[in-house]
Steps between C-alpha positions, in 0.01 A plus 500: 500500500340580836314219663125537532391598847833650611506856637722768354625684806720742304201721417455580869839668501378744235174556691682580825742731315220692328419741791864606526527545123187719491617711795846537345359607163260756650708644786860454382548451125232746381614787731862441398420514129270799549772683693749429222263651243431811711871573509491579127200736522408849622258369766474738798242673720200371693244602237473234224604628160625347173836328537750506214827324430777762502674595176819385668378190690805500729466867598380426856788257556754747360374788716516288815850367439664816368290802604348403835753539781247388762454162330876447478529590869225252590675234295833550678322513839332169425829325431675662798222404742482146363875436514546657845224285647558177305872453571463504882171310464655205313810508725297482822261242351794276404655541845174406673449211257846363583422538871160330493605213272829421674455153646794540734347807666149348509340833596214463746171683450547543126128528438464799732805674352375450144157641585650807669741566213229452237243714684600840347404359159137448600450847652326737259717760331280785624552388861876483455505841330314657793725317750827626349360849439426516873838355598691760298264790567638849560560640758354258757541162331629196695818480291584867558430462871719188522791657312484812719491296820806305382680824415537416131326819388461841663176601327217308329573392143248521217563149370214509254609831347855391422555335163745231615330404828155485338631270228688288754190458719288390202768248399516372860121459515504295179786289637324451836173399333644244258806331651279255690319400181832447322627294795196268489546442125870420544432266793242317286765468229754357745246249627465371143873423463594134512619426859760260358698803378530638853585158639776458242637845585501413872679170434763685296559729797355819347435782745161671526628793294642274230177298487296817461707647216591174322175303542210719610547808279565310174191287566293816553567637151137468386360640826747789489394575143135501609584734790695736275224516239216553747701756697593687183140512378379601847770768521404648164135508616581660838205726577325467837776607742641787283142622442377479859812557711581865426257781415505621230572173318851493359670646804746791507629589153320190364757283683253218563290533185500165321376433148172358634439819699586703188259293286224541759554876505492526121182292467288616792620847596508835321448465126419126513759419236411137439719482191814602692414263785445213256827576321688503832336167592612340176854633545510330840354185345784489247763572767362219718506260203860589409621469861320167543661364181840622622452329836397176330815519288734575791344233725490229234655161567839544337592133530193405299575766240857377471375143457268609217786686336723194528230276349451741209874503438508119503211484250678742269819297526305180425337657194835630375655156547208338314544737206872430493432127473 
């Protein structure tokens, strides 16, 4: 029984959470559910007209996956661009994390270095798209001029009209924009590790490399999982650079067309096929969910799982022994 005159502070938690809940319901949950419904209809065109559920509700999904080569191309481009920018991104971020957090090196001016490395992440995507379009311009771009002056090429190269170079530049831009953000997250994770672990490793005579792989990385399991999930979701939603960097959007032979660019084109260009765009969005939603679940499974704490398995086996053995008695 609550004493008379005491204040129940728990209600203030609900009051402070209410604005977020309302915003989430209106701007996140409702659009998601509405998009899911549209994917099963014949909704298209800018002029409002009656919308009907298709006789085969999964027709839009089937046509995208099996009959639409452009969507399959955008799907493969999305994974290629994400993998080719994430692998060097996480590698460089880990290297910089090991450098900045190494107590033996005690790097001077860390604050300045961190700001400079993080800076590409705060520059707007449109600015970066214009910057790299200018750098790789044909025939008088800075990169072409530099390569010709160094004797690497005899004539200007149309970087943005070649399938492989256009895709490589987009992947590099994504890597350049996000490695600093990944580095900051990993450094924050290292700062949260118990210093006694590093002291014990130093006393045992572990080298910097051994400490990093045997102490730091295992302790960063949760942070690494967070980085993988957020990078995967961000990679599947890649839109701004592929849309703005090369004109027309999608690049040569649709080499840089991602699923988000495809969805935008279906919904707001040409026939305004909202149903196809919604179906493609839900396909990506399912893919993101499956990949996230797979990452959670692969990054799980195996020692804890083994302990649970051992405890279950002991309980079964105890029950069997009790029945035998």
